[in-house]
C-alpha positions in Angstrom: -75.4 9.9 31.4 -78.0 10.7 34.1 -79.6 14.0 34.6 -80.7 14.5 38.4 -82.0 17.8 39.1 -83.1 18.6 42.5 -86.6 18.7 41.6 -88.7 18.5 38.5 -91.5 21.1 37.6 -94.6 21.9 36.2 -95.5 22.9 32.5 -95.2 26.7 32.1 -94.0 27.5 35.6 -90.7 28.2 36.8 -89.7 26.1 39.8 -88.8 28.3 42.8 -85.1 27.8 43.6 -84.4 26.0 40.3 -81.6 27.1 38.4 -82.6 26.7 34.7 -78.9 27.4 33.6 -77.5 24.2 35.2 -76.5 21.3 33.0 -79.2 18.8 32.1 -81.7 17.7 29.6 -85.1 19.4 29.0 -88.1 18.4 26.9 -89.6 21.3 25.3 -93.1 21.9 23.4 -93.6 25.1 21.7 -97.0 25.4 19.9 -98.1 28.1 17.3 -100.9 30.7 18.7 -104.2 29.1 18.5 -102.6 26.0 17.3 -102.9 27.3 13.7 -101.2 24.9 11.1 -98.4 27.0 10.0 -95.7 24.7 9.0 -96.9 22.1 6.9 -98.6 18.9 6.9 -98.5 15.3 7.8 -99.2 12.6 5.2 -98.9 8.9 5.7 -97.1 9.5 8.9 -94.6 11.6 7.6 -94.2 15.7 7.9 -94.0 17.6 4.8 -92.6 21.0 6.0 -93.5 24.2 3.9 -91.1 27.0 3.8 -91.9 28.4 7.3 -91.5 24.8 8.7 -88.3 24.2 7.0 -87.3 27.5 8.4 -88.2 26.8 11.8 -86.4 23.4 11.7 -83.3 24.8 10.6 -83.1 27.5 13.1 -83.9 24.9 15.9 -81.0 22.6 14.3 -78.3 25.7 14.4 -79.3 26.6 18.2 -76.0 25.2 19.1 -73.9 27.0 16.5 -75.6 30.3 17.8 -75.1 29.5 21.5 -72.2 27.7 23.0 -73.3 25.5 25.8 -76.6 24.7 24.3 -76.9 21.4 22.3 -80.2 20.0 20.5 -80.9 16.1 20.8 -83.9 14.6 19.1 -86.5 17.1 17.9 -89.5 17.1 15.5 -91.3 20.1 13.6 -95.0 19.4 13.4 -97.8 21.5 11.6 -98.4 23.6 14.5 -95.8 22.7 17.2 -92.3 21.8 18.0 -91.1 18.9 20.4 -87.5 18.9 21.0 -85.0 18.2 23.6 -82.6 20.7 24.5 -79.4 19.8 26.4 -77.5 22.4 28.5 -73.8 21.6 28.9 -73.2 24.1 31.6 -70.0 25.6 30.2 -71.3 28.0 27.3 -71.5 31.8 27.4 -73.3 33.6 24.6 -71.5 36.0 22.6 -69.3 36.6 19.4 -66.2 34.5 18.9 -64.3 32.7 16.4 -66.8 30.1 15.7 -69.9 32.7 16.3 -68.9 35.9 14.5 -72.3 37.4 15.0 -75.6 36.8 16.5 -79.1 36.0 15.2 -81.1 39.1 14.3 -82.9 40.8 17.0 -80.8 38.8 19.7 -78.4 40.5 21.9 -77.9 37.8 24.8 -75.0 37.8 27.3 -74.0 35.4 30.2 -74.7 31.7 30.6 -77.8 30.6 28.7 -80.7 29.2 30.7 -83.7 27.3 29.2 -86.0 30.2 29.2 -83.4 32.1 27.4 -83.1 29.6 24.6 -86.6 29.3 24.3 -87.4 33.1 24.6 -84.8 34.0 21.8 -86.1 31.1 19.5 -89.6 32.6 19.2 -88.5 36.1 18.3 -85.9 34.9 15.8 -88.3 32.5 14.0 -91.1 35.3 14.1 -88.6 37.9 12.4 -87.7 35.1 9.8 -91.3 34.4 9.0 -92.5 38.2 8.7 -89.6 38.2 6.1 -91.1 35.4 4.3 -94.3 36.9 4.3 -92.8 40.2 2.8 -90.4 38.4 0.1 -91.5 34.8 0.0 -95.1 34.9 -0.2 -95.6 33.0 2.9 -99.1 33.0 4.6 -99.3 35.6 7.2 -100.0 34.5 10.8 -102.8 35.8 12.8 -101.7 37.9 15.5 -98.6 36.3 16.8 -96.6 33.2 15.5 -96.2 31.4 18.9 -98.4 30.9 21.8 -97.0 32.9 24.8 -96.4 30.0 27.1 -94.5 26.7 26.3 -94.2 23.3 27.9 -91.1 21.9 29.6 -90.1 18.9 31.8 -86.6 18.4 33.5 -85.5 15.1 32.0 -84.2 13.0 35.1 -82.5 9.9 34.0 -81.8 7.9 30.9 -84.9 5.9 30.8 -87.0 9.2 30.5 -84.7 10.4 28.0 -84.9 7.4 25.7 -88.8 7.4 26.2 -89.0 11.0 25.2 -86.9 10.7 22.2 -89.0 7.6 20.9 -92.2 9.8 21.6 -90.8 12.6 19.4 -89.6 10.1 17.0 -93.3 8.7 16.7 -95.0 12.0 16.7 -95.6 12.4 13.0 -96.9 8.8 12.6 -99.3 9.6 15.6 -100.6 12.7 14.3 -104.3 11.4 13.7 -104.4 11.1 17.4 -102.3 13.9 18.6 -104.2 16.1 20.9 -102.6 19.2 18.9 -104.5 18.0 15.6 -107.4 20.5 15.1 -109.2 17.3 13.6 -109.4 15.8 16.9 -112.3 17.7 18.3 -112.9 17.2 22.1 -109.5 16.2 22.8 -107.6 17.4 25.9 -104.6 19.7 25.0 -101.7 20.9 27.0 -99.7 18.1 28.4 -97.6 16.6 25.9 -96.1 14.2 28.2 -99.4 12.3 28.6 -98.9 10.0 25.7 -95.2 9.1 26.7 -96.2 6.6 29.5 -94.9 6.5 33.0 -92.8 9.5 33.8 -91.8 11.4 36.7 -93.7 14.6 36.6 -95.9 17.3 38.2 -99.2 18.5 36.6 -101.2 21.7 36.9 -104.7 20.7 38.1 
Protein backbone atom coordinates (compact mmCIF):
# COMPACT_ATOMS: atom_id res chain seq x y z
CA UNK A 1 0.00 0.00 0.00
CA UNK A 2 1.56 3.29 -1.10
CA UNK A 3 -0.08 6.69 -0.84
CA UNK A 4 1.44 9.02 -3.40
CA UNK A 5 -0.50 12.30 -3.69
CA UNK A 6 0.89 14.83 -6.09
CA UNK A 7 1.97 17.17 -3.31
CA UNK A 8 2.05 17.23 0.47
CA UNK A 9 0.65 20.22 2.32
CA UNK A 10 0.92 22.59 5.22
CA UNK A 11 -0.96 22.42 8.47
CA UNK A 12 -4.38 24.08 8.52
CA UNK A 13 -4.10 25.20 4.89
CA UNK A 14 -5.73 23.53 1.90
CA UNK A 15 -3.35 22.93 -0.98
CA UNK A 16 -4.37 24.68 -4.14
CA UNK A 17 -5.48 22.12 -6.65
CA UNK A 18 -5.29 19.20 -4.21
CA UNK A 19 -8.41 17.06 -4.18
CA UNK A 20 -9.03 16.02 -0.58
CA UNK A 21 -11.59 13.49 -1.79
CA UNK A 22 -8.97 11.33 -3.44
CA UNK A 23 -7.94 8.03 -1.92
CA UNK A 24 -5.12 8.20 0.58
CA UNK A 25 -4.12 8.24 4.21
CA UNK A 26 -4.12 11.44 6.27
CA UNK A 27 -2.72 12.16 9.72
CA UNK A 28 -5.04 14.50 11.63
CA UNK A 29 -4.74 16.22 14.99
CA UNK A 30 -7.70 18.08 16.52
CA UNK A 31 -7.25 20.08 19.73
CA UNK A 32 -9.75 21.38 22.24
CA UNK A 33 -10.25 25.12 22.51
CA UNK A 34 -7.34 26.65 24.46
CA UNK A 35 -6.03 23.10 25.01
CA UNK A 36 -8.48 22.62 27.87
CA UNK A 37 -8.20 19.18 29.49
CA UNK A 38 -11.71 17.94 28.74
CA UNK A 39 -11.33 14.22 28.05
CA UNK A 40 -9.62 12.70 31.08
CA UNK A 41 -6.03 12.28 32.24
CA UNK A 42 -2.87 10.29 31.65
CA UNK A 43 -1.69 8.13 34.53
CA UNK A 44 1.39 5.94 34.31
CA UNK A 45 1.61 6.40 30.55
CA UNK A 46 -1.99 5.27 30.03
CA UNK A 47 -5.01 7.41 29.18
CA UNK A 48 -7.94 7.36 31.58
CA UNK A 49 -10.82 8.78 29.61
CA UNK A 50 -13.77 10.36 31.36
CA UNK A 51 -17.32 10.36 29.95
CA UNK A 52 -16.62 13.02 27.31
CA UNK A 53 -13.40 11.27 26.30
CA UNK A 54 -15.19 7.96 25.88
CA UNK A 55 -17.83 9.69 23.78
CA UNK A 56 -15.20 11.22 21.49
CA UNK A 57 -13.43 7.88 21.17
CA UNK A 58 -16.68 6.13 20.30
CA UNK A 59 -17.67 8.63 17.61
CA UNK A 60 -14.20 8.57 16.03
CA UNK A 61 -14.21 4.77 16.01
CA UNK A 62 -17.62 4.73 14.30
CA UNK A 63 -16.80 7.21 11.52
CA UNK A 64 -16.49 4.41 8.98
CA UNK A 65 -19.93 3.08 9.94
CA UNK A 66 -21.59 6.41 9.28
CA UNK A 67 -19.55 7.37 6.23
CA UNK A 68 -18.88 4.73 3.55
CA UNK A 69 -15.56 5.40 1.89
CA UNK A 70 -13.97 6.51 5.16
CA UNK A 71 -11.82 4.20 7.26
CA UNK A 72 -10.12 4.89 10.58
CA UNK A 73 -6.67 3.55 11.28
CA UNK A 74 -4.61 4.05 14.46
CA UNK A 75 -5.90 6.83 16.74
CA UNK A 76 -5.78 8.00 20.33
CA UNK A 77 -7.87 10.38 22.41
CA UNK A 78 -5.67 12.43 24.74
CA UNK A 79 -6.84 14.79 27.53
CA UNK A 80 -7.02 17.76 25.17
CA UNK A 81 -6.57 16.48 21.63
CA UNK A 82 -7.13 13.61 19.22
CA UNK A 83 -4.50 12.09 16.95
CA UNK A 84 -5.75 9.81 14.20
CA UNK A 85 -5.13 8.41 10.75
CA UNK A 86 -8.07 8.71 8.38
CA UNK A 87 -8.07 6.71 5.16
CA UNK A 88 -10.27 7.72 2.25
CA UNK A 89 -10.80 4.71 0.03
CA UNK A 90 -12.23 6.83 -2.76
CA UNK A 91 -15.41 4.86 -3.35
CA UNK A 92 -17.87 6.08 -0.79
CA UNK A 93 -20.83 8.38 -0.90
CA UNK A 94 -22.62 9.63 2.17
CA UNK A 95 -26.26 8.95 2.75
CA UNK A 96 -28.76 6.49 4.11
CA UNK A 97 -28.57 2.90 2.99
CA UNK A 98 -29.05 -0.68 4.20
CA UNK A 99 -26.01 -0.42 6.48
CA UNK A 100 -26.54 3.25 7.32
CA UNK A 101 -30.27 3.82 7.90
CA UNK A 102 -29.71 7.25 9.36
CA UNK A 103 -27.15 9.97 9.80
CA UNK A 104 -25.55 11.44 12.92
CA UNK A 105 -27.49 14.23 14.63
CA UNK A 106 -26.94 17.59 13.01
CA UNK A 107 -25.31 16.13 9.92
CA UNK A 108 -26.83 16.04 6.46
CA UNK A 109 -23.92 15.46 4.05
CA UNK A 110 -24.22 14.36 0.44
CA UNK A 111 -21.69 13.31 -2.16
CA UNK A 112 -18.19 11.88 -1.87
CA UNK A 113 -16.49 12.51 1.46
CA UNK A 114 -13.41 14.71 1.60
CA UNK A 115 -11.01 15.03 4.53
CA UNK A 116 -12.42 18.45 5.54
CA UNK A 117 -15.91 16.93 5.43
CA UNK A 118 -14.92 14.23 7.90
CA UNK A 119 -13.29 16.64 10.35
CA UNK A 120 -15.89 19.37 10.07
CA UNK A 121 -18.73 16.94 10.70
CA UNK A 122 -16.86 15.21 13.53
CA UNK A 123 -16.60 18.48 15.45
CA UNK A 124 -20.30 19.50 15.58
CA UNK A 125 -21.41 15.93 16.25
CA UNK A 126 -19.11 15.56 19.26
CA UNK A 127 -20.01 19.07 20.41
CA UNK A 128 -23.73 18.23 20.33
CA UNK A 129 -23.16 14.99 22.23
CA UNK A 130 -21.06 16.84 24.78
CA UNK A 131 -23.78 19.43 25.33
CA UNK A 132 -26.24 16.60 25.88
CA UNK A 133 -23.86 15.18 28.48
CA UNK A 134 -23.73 18.53 30.25
CA UNK A 135 -27.54 18.65 30.40
CA UNK A 136 -28.22 15.06 31.36
CA UNK A 137 -24.95 13.57 32.56
CA UNK A 138 -23.44 16.24 34.74
CA UNK A 139 -20.41 16.75 32.49
CA UNK A 140 -18.25 19.81 33.06
CA UNK A 141 -19.30 22.56 30.60
CA UNK A 142 -16.66 23.58 28.08
CA UNK A 143 -15.68 27.26 27.83
CA UNK A 144 -16.96 28.85 24.62
CA UNK A 145 -16.45 26.08 22.09
CA UNK A 146 -15.29 22.49 22.46
CA UNK A 147 -12.77 22.39 19.59
CA UNK A 148 -10.39 24.99 18.29
CA UNK A 149 -11.28 26.33 14.87
CA UNK A 150 -8.43 24.78 12.87
CA UNK A 151 -6.85 21.36 12.85
CA UNK A 152 -3.52 19.88 11.79
CA UNK A 153 -3.24 17.57 8.83
CA UNK A 154 -0.61 15.76 6.81
CA UNK A 155 -0.90 13.68 3.65
CA UNK A 156 0.87 10.38 4.34
CA UNK A 157 3.04 9.66 1.34
CA UNK A 158 4.27 6.08 1.81
CA UNK A 159 4.37 3.05 4.08
CA UNK A 160 7.40 4.27 5.99
CA UNK A 161 5.62 7.45 7.04
CA UNK A 162 2.46 5.51 7.77
CA UNK A 163 4.20 3.14 10.15
CA UNK A 164 6.19 5.91 11.84
CA UNK A 165 3.04 7.96 12.45
CA UNK A 166 1.18 4.92 13.72
CA UNK A 167 3.93 4.36 16.29
CA UNK A 168 3.89 8.03 17.27
CA UNK A 169 0.15 7.80 17.96
CA UNK A 170 0.54 4.59 19.96
CA UNK A 171 3.35 6.12 22.04
CA UNK A 172 1.57 9.42 22.64
CA UNK A 173 0.17 8.59 26.10
CA UNK A 174 3.57 7.35 27.33
CA UNK A 175 5.12 10.63 26.17
CA UNK A 176 2.48 12.89 27.69
CA UNK A 177 4.96 14.40 30.15
CA UNK A 178 6.94 15.83 27.22
CA UNK A 179 3.97 16.47 24.90
CA UNK A 180 3.87 20.11 23.74
CA UNK A 181 0.08 19.98 24.12
CA UNK A 182 0.46 19.23 27.84
CA UNK A 183 -0.34 22.47 29.74
CA UNK A 184 2.30 21.57 32.32
CA UNK A 185 5.00 22.03 29.71
CA UNK A 186 5.33 25.80 30.10
CA UNK A 187 7.19 27.42 27.25
CA UNK A 188 6.95 24.46 24.90
CA UNK A 189 6.31 25.15 21.23
CA UNK A 190 2.84 24.06 20.17
CA UNK A 191 1.15 23.67 16.87
CA UNK A 192 3.09 21.10 14.85
CA UNK A 193 2.37 17.50 15.89
CA UNK A 194 4.85 16.00 13.42
CA UNK A 195 7.89 17.58 15.01
CA UNK A 196 8.42 14.64 17.38
CA UNK A 197 7.93 11.89 14.82
CA UNK A 198 11.33 12.09 13.20
CA UNK A 199 12.30 12.58 9.55
CA UNK A 200 9.17 13.11 7.53
CA UNK A 201 8.33 14.69 4.19
CA UNK A 202 6.50 17.85 5.21
CA UNK A 203 5.91 21.54 4.71
CA UNK A 204 5.87 24.00 7.58
CA UNK A 205 4.43 27.42 8.04
CA UNK A 206 7.19 29.82 9.14
